[in-house]
Wavefront OBJ file of the C-alpha trace (Angstrom):
o trace
v -28.619 13.111 -13.055
v -30.734 11.260 -10.498
v -30.205 7.502 -10.729
v -26.965 7.900 -12.678
v -25.040 4.619 -12.362
v -21.312 4.274 -12.851
v -19.988 0.860 -11.883
v -16.520 0.424 -10.460
v -15.517 -2.223 -12.993
v -16.182 -2.144 -16.732
v -15.601 -5.749 -17.798
v -19.150 -5.829 -19.163
v -18.320 -2.924 -21.472
v -15.125 -4.666 -22.567
v -17.171 -7.702 -23.526
v -19.661 -5.571 -25.430
v -16.819 -3.986 -27.439
v -15.371 -7.363 -28.484
v -18.390 -9.609 -27.925
v -18.600 -11.459 -31.227
v -14.843 -12.034 -31.387
v -14.642 -13.251 -27.791
v -17.674 -15.501 -28.233
v -16.341 -16.912 -31.500
v -13.027 -17.787 -29.853
v -14.689 -19.565 -26.937
v -17.036 -21.430 -29.286
v -14.135 -22.608 -31.449
v -12.598 -24.283 -28.402
v -15.841 -25.870 -27.254
v -16.555 -27.240 -30.704
v -13.058 -28.722 -30.968
v -13.417 -30.679 -27.756
v -9.824 -29.781 -26.805
v -10.711 -27.652 -23.821
v -7.635 -28.048 -21.606
v -3.856 -27.958 -22.133
v -4.023 -27.319 -25.875
v -2.642 -25.069 -28.559
v -4.234 -21.840 -27.343
v -2.576 -21.925 -23.931
v 0.727 -22.647 -25.657
v 0.170 -19.694 -27.994
v -0.775 -17.370 -25.120
v 2.329 -18.357 -23.170
v 4.561 -17.785 -26.208
v 3.078 -14.358 -26.952
v 3.193 -13.204 -23.317
v 6.847 -14.250 -23.010
v 7.743 -12.399 -26.206
v 5.891 -9.206 -25.316
v 7.469 -8.931 -21.873
v 10.949 -10.072 -22.975
v 11.068 -13.292 -20.965
v 12.256 -16.722 -22.026
v 9.291 -18.465 -20.455
v 5.677 -17.807 -19.466
v 3.583 -20.464 -17.735
v -0.186 -20.179 -17.429
v -1.671 -21.073 -14.042
v -5.086 -20.986 -12.448
v -4.544 -17.734 -10.548
v -1.855 -15.223 -9.651
v -2.136 -16.452 -6.067
v -1.074 -19.916 -7.209
v 1.565 -18.275 -9.364
v 3.192 -16.512 -6.400
v 3.229 -19.720 -4.405
v 4.687 -21.696 -7.302
v 7.286 -18.976 -7.891
v 8.532 -19.195 -4.318
v 8.701 -22.974 -4.381
v 10.480 -22.899 -7.729
v 13.293 -20.671 -6.437
v 13.828 -22.999 -3.495
v 11.972 -21.252 -0.685
v 10.336 -23.360 2.009
v 8.911 -23.204 5.518
v 12.372 -22.422 6.901
v 12.709 -19.333 4.692
v 12.161 -15.664 5.521
v 10.502 -13.476 2.892
v 10.446 -9.673 2.880
v 6.985 -8.356 1.950
v 5.255 -4.931 1.959
v 2.748 -4.403 4.770
v 0.216 -2.957 2.321
v -1.225 -5.146 -0.437
v -4.078 -7.459 -1.275
v -4.216 -10.432 1.103
v -3.084 -12.827 -1.644
v 0.472 -11.462 -1.498
v 1.035 -12.457 2.106
v -1.330 -15.409 1.748
v 0.978 -17.075 -0.766
v 3.876 -16.794 1.706
v 1.751 -18.184 4.526
v 0.708 -21.063 2.267
v 4.392 -21.846 1.824
v 4.812 -21.779 5.594
v 7.659 -19.287 5.413
v 8.254 -16.469 7.898
v 6.999 -13.083 6.667
v 9.015 -9.976 7.464
v 6.683 -7.060 6.765
v 8.038 -3.684 5.647
v 6.296 -0.312 5.785
v 5.531 1.363 2.479
v 6.503 4.657 0.963
v 3.837 7.367 0.592
v 2.534 5.746 -2.620
v 1.996 2.347 -1.044
v 5.033 0.559 -2.484
v 7.598 -1.297 -0.403
v 9.657 1.178 1.589
v 13.022 1.129 3.343
v 13.719 -2.063 5.263
v 16.789 -0.568 6.943
v 19.084 -2.925 8.819
v 16.764 -5.911 9.052
v 18.511 -9.268 8.922
v 19.096 -10.755 5.491
v 15.935 -12.470 4.146
v 15.919 -15.429 1.789
v 13.916 -13.502 -0.816
v 11.932 -10.331 -1.484
v 8.356 -10.497 -2.751
v 7.222 -7.005 -3.718
v 4.191 -5.415 -5.374
v 3.779 -2.588 -7.877
v 0.853 -1.190 -5.929
v -2.141 0.058 -7.937
v -0.020 -0.408 -11.073
v 2.609 2.160 -10.023
v 6.125 0.667 -10.203
v 8.075 0.435 -6.962
v 11.728 1.508 -6.703
v 12.923 -1.394 -8.816
v 16.527 -0.187 -9.086
v 16.967 -0.193 -5.297
v 15.267 -3.548 -4.820
v 17.126 -5.202 -7.685
v 20.488 -3.947 -6.437
v 19.842 -5.295 -2.950
v 18.851 -8.739 -4.241
v 21.807 -8.922 -6.621
v 24.284 -7.810 -3.944
v 23.019 -10.416 -1.502
v 22.336 -13.122 -4.101
v 18.709 -13.643 -3.109
v 15.746 -14.077 -5.502
v 13.397 -11.226 -6.334
v 9.750 -12.115 -6.938
v 7.566 -9.487 -8.595
v 3.868 -9.517 -7.747
v 2.784 -7.879 -11.000
v -0.892 -8.706 -10.578
v -1.821 -5.023 -10.815
v 0.962 -3.769 -13.059
v 0.755 -5.409 -16.474
v 1.563 -2.510 -18.792
v 3.686 -0.591 -16.269
v 7.334 0.271 -16.951
v 10.291 1.257 -14.764
v 12.898 2.985 -16.914
v 13.054 0.611 -19.875
v 12.055 -2.494 -17.918
v 8.436 -3.614 -18.270
v 6.533 -5.051 -15.375
v 6.675 -8.782 -15.856
v 10.445 -8.579 -16.378
v 11.404 -7.022 -13.043
v 11.611 -10.196 -10.993
v 13.695 -13.325 -11.234
v 10.134 -14.586 -11.311
v 7.172 -12.304 -12.064
v 3.464 -13.054 -11.829
v 0.563 -11.530 -13.770
v -3.130 -11.832 -12.932
v -6.012 -12.232 -15.380
v -8.669 -11.814 -12.728
v -11.776 -9.998 -14.097
v -10.711 -6.829 -12.226
v -7.302 -6.652 -13.891
v -6.093 -4.743 -16.967
v -6.200 -7.868 -19.148
v -9.128 -9.743 -17.651
v -10.186 -13.284 -18.284
v -13.914 -13.927 -18.047
v -13.166 -16.292 -15.194
v -9.638 -16.009 -13.879
v -6.063 -17.086 -14.399
v -2.460 -16.045 -13.926
v 0.912 -16.192 -15.647
v 4.357 -16.901 -14.221
v 7.227 -15.280 -16.171
v 10.904 -16.154 -15.828
v 14.186 -16.605 -17.697
v 15.118 -19.701 -15.688
v 14.614 -23.101 -17.290
v 14.616 -24.705 -13.846
v 11.873 -22.392 -12.586
v 9.882 -23.025 -15.770
v 10.109 -26.797 -15.419
v 9.179 -26.693 -11.741
v 6.115 -24.483 -12.265
v 4.948 -26.606 -15.225
v 5.127 -29.613 -12.924
v 3.475 -27.900 -9.959
v 0.468 -26.723 -11.980
v -0.393 -30.294 -12.991
v -0.035 -32.558 -9.955
v 3.737 -32.917 -10.276
v 3.355 -35.446 -13.091
v 6.549 -34.346 -14.828
v 8.547 -35.439 -11.801
v 9.824 -31.995 -10.775
v 7.680 -32.005 -7.641
v 6.343 -34.941 -5.665
v 2.700 -33.879 -5.670
v 1.799 -30.564 -7.237
v -1.635 -29.051 -7.821
v -4.367 -28.578 -10.400
v -3.915 -24.987 -11.591
v -4.556 -24.346 -15.272
v -6.045 -21.789 -17.648
v -8.774 -23.370 -19.767
v -8.418 -23.255 -23.538
v -11.475 -21.032 -24.058
v -10.101 -18.444 -21.627
v -6.649 -18.708 -23.210
v -8.069 -18.103 -26.678
v -9.968 -15.038 -25.459
v -6.862 -13.729 -23.682
v -4.898 -13.999 -26.942
v -7.362 -11.535 -28.466
v -7.163 -9.187 -25.469
v -3.373 -9.301 -25.569
v -3.489 -8.117 -29.187
v -5.732 -5.215 -28.062
v -3.859 -4.554 -24.837
v -1.881 -1.486 -25.915
v -5.015 0.145 -27.345
v -6.926 -0.526 -24.145
v -4.052 0.802 -22.044
v -4.075 4.006 -24.081
v -7.780 4.416 -23.384
v -7.190 3.793 -19.674
v -4.409 6.413 -19.592
v -6.737 9.000 -21.158
v -9.257 8.378 -18.393
v -6.538 8.940 -15.805
v -5.452 12.211 -17.458
v -9.065 13.418 -17.404
v -9.217 12.828 -13.661
v -5.905 14.639 -13.167
v -7.121 17.611 -15.198
v -10.470 17.848 -13.424
v -9.402 17.452 -9.800
v -5.775 18.636 -9.505
v -6.452 19.697 -5.919
v -7.114 16.094 -4.874
v -4.153 13.981 -3.759
v -3.699 10.944 -5.990
v -1.374 7.978 -5.588
v 0.823 8.232 -8.672
v 3.798 6.641 -10.396
v 7.224 7.998 -9.527
v 9.669 9.730 -11.883
v 11.119 7.576 -14.634
v 8.213 5.167 -14.474
v 4.958 4.543 -16.297
v 1.860 3.346 -14.465
v -0.459 0.634 -15.699
v -3.304 2.763 -14.264
v -4.802 -0.339 -12.729
v -6.483 1.744 -10.051
v -7.176 5.455 -9.638
v -6.701 6.033 -5.913
v -7.220 9.315 -4.082
v -6.447 10.120 -0.457
v -9.017 11.914 1.686
v -9.237 12.655 5.404
v -13.002 12.192 4.974
v -12.732 9.031 2.905
v -15.700 7.161 4.354
v -17.974 10.198 4.077
v -16.886 10.784 0.482
v -17.502 7.152 -0.414
v -21.000 7.279 1.060
v -21.725 10.554 -0.737
v -20.639 9.207 -4.119
v -22.787 6.124 -3.587
v -25.834 8.373 -3.144
v -24.931 9.954 -6.488
v -24.768 6.604 -8.257
v -20.983 6.223 -8.296
v -19.557 2.921 -7.098
v -16.168 3.127 -5.381
v -13.964 0.695 -3.451
v -11.575 0.818 -0.507
v -8.211 -0.839 -1.153
v -7.376 -1.825 1.594
v -8.852 -1.251 5.059
v -6.062 -2.906 7.062
v -2.379 -3.613 6.679
v -1.335 -7.213 6.133
v 0.104 -7.172 9.653
v -2.910 -5.612 11.315
v -1.975 -6.870 14.782
v 0.992 -4.480 14.984
v -0.843 -1.161 14.853
v 1.497 1.810 14.718
v 4.385 -0.131 13.217
v 3.642 0.860 9.605
v 2.690 4.560 9.626
v 2.722 5.101 5.852
v 0.704 1.965 5.136
v -1.757 2.744 7.940
v -2.229 6.286 6.638
v -3.150 4.889 3.218
v -5.512 2.341 4.773
v -7.334 5.194 6.530
v -7.539 7.564 3.539
v -7.451 5.661 0.247
v -10.507 5.549 -1.998
v -10.452 3.883 -5.423
v -12.480 5.546 -8.172
v -13.734 3.886 -11.361
v -11.067 3.657 -14.057
v -11.307 1.414 -17.111
v -10.887 1.801 -20.867
v -14.569 2.166 -21.671
v -15.360 4.724 -18.987
v -16.777 7.735 -20.811
v -15.270 11.168 -20.367
v -18.640 12.605 -19.400
v -18.782 9.991 -16.661
v -15.335 11.004 -15.389
v -16.488 14.627 -15.437
v -19.566 13.679 -13.472
v -17.524 11.840 -10.824
v -15.108 14.759 -10.496
v -17.962 17.259 -10.208
v -19.459 15.231 -7.384
v -16.103 15.079 -5.585
v -15.693 18.870 -5.840
v -19.297 19.300 -4.768
v -18.565 17.215 -1.650
v -15.370 19.144 -0.917
v -16.666 22.685 -1.270
v -20.365 22.692 -0.444
l 1 2 3 4 5 6 7 8 9 10 11 12 13 14 15 16 17 18 19 20 21 22 23 24 25 26 27 28 29 30 31 32 33 34 35 36 37 38 39 40 41 42 43 44 45 46 47 48 49 50 51 52 53 54 55 56 57 58 59 60 61 62 63 64 65 66 67 68 69 70 71 72 73 74 75 76 77 78 79 80 81 82 83 84 85 86 87 88 89 90 91 92 93 94 95 96 97 98 99 100 101 102 103 104 105 106 107 108 109 110 111 112 113 114 115 116 117 118 119 120 121 122 123 124 125 126 127 128 129 130 131 132 133 134 135 136 137 138 139 140 141 142 143 144 145 146 147 148 149 150 151 152 153 154 155 156 157 158 159 160 161 162 163 164 165 166 167 168 169 170 171 172 173 174 175 176 177 178 179 180 181 182 183 184 185 186 187 188 189 190 191 192 193 194 195 196 197 198 199 200 201 202 203 204 205 206 207 208 209 210 211 212 213 214 215 216 217 218 219 220 221 222 223 224 225 226 227 228 229 230 231 232 233 234 235 236 237 238 239 240 241 242 243 244 245 246 247 248 249 250 251 252 253 254 255 256 257 258 259 260 261 262 263 264 265 266 267 268 269 270 271 272 273 274 275 276 277 278 279 280 281 282 283 284 285 286 287 288 289 290 291 292 293 294 295 296 297 298 299 300 301 302 303 304 305 306 307 308 309 310 311 312 313 314 315 316 317 318 319 320 321 322 323 324 325 326 327 328 329 330 331 332 333 334 335 336 337 338 339 340 341 342 343 344 345 346 347 348 349 350 351 352
């Protein structure tokens, strides 16, 4: 198996599977000349809202913009305090910093989702993440926000396709935000995000913010749009999404069957993961990563530091994950023989 190459991301294989349909959809937009703010973005927004049981969906240039717009739309500002998990991609905290609000970081549970914030003072909002596509304790978070009448913002960038009880990710926040980054479960071949809400006021504000505030809901606003060619391709991928999620779940089950002795970060009871990432925990994480690289297997570390890296020792669960977590390849078009190969190399590393 010398020279065997398994890439971490399989967006190239996704394109190969749907290449002529994706290309035809992009070409149809280019030939029309209507390449921005047209019928395809409207159609994508309508179909996303329907699938995830929301009144509104608003396409934006990125999930990072979407989180920022969401906070502005619910009335947060630089005088606000936002509760946020200490473990996530930098964009989660970055959106709060962009707003200028105070961030109150919270340690995670053992699976990397927002943990117990105890008797902290009342924040103005909670922004939480379904880490690696595994739903957080939505019931607890929702109850807290409802009891204290503060908005809940769901960073669903990694969790499109996840479910908590009967509630799909994308419907767990007063405002929820999806990502169509090329690494995500429904990737655009460029980028993009979607803000989902049931509030007409939030909808109108985000629509204004994404286009320089020209509708009068915000004084200035930004330029943050999904192009029509990407929107038309995403419409196709949305129609294939459940099939692709089923393929992704089968890959995850193969891993679980092959390496049951390895600790994995998994979804809790009563939930369904989006299987965005397949993350294992290892005391010899860096050595294992280097070993797999020599065997032609590309892996990633998500993430090396907490979002509040200056306060070492304050977030023991998050810091433990930062020290041990290794993300393995997982995508719909990963072949079972490739999963077997990866698992064999992991066991080889562990026992030889």
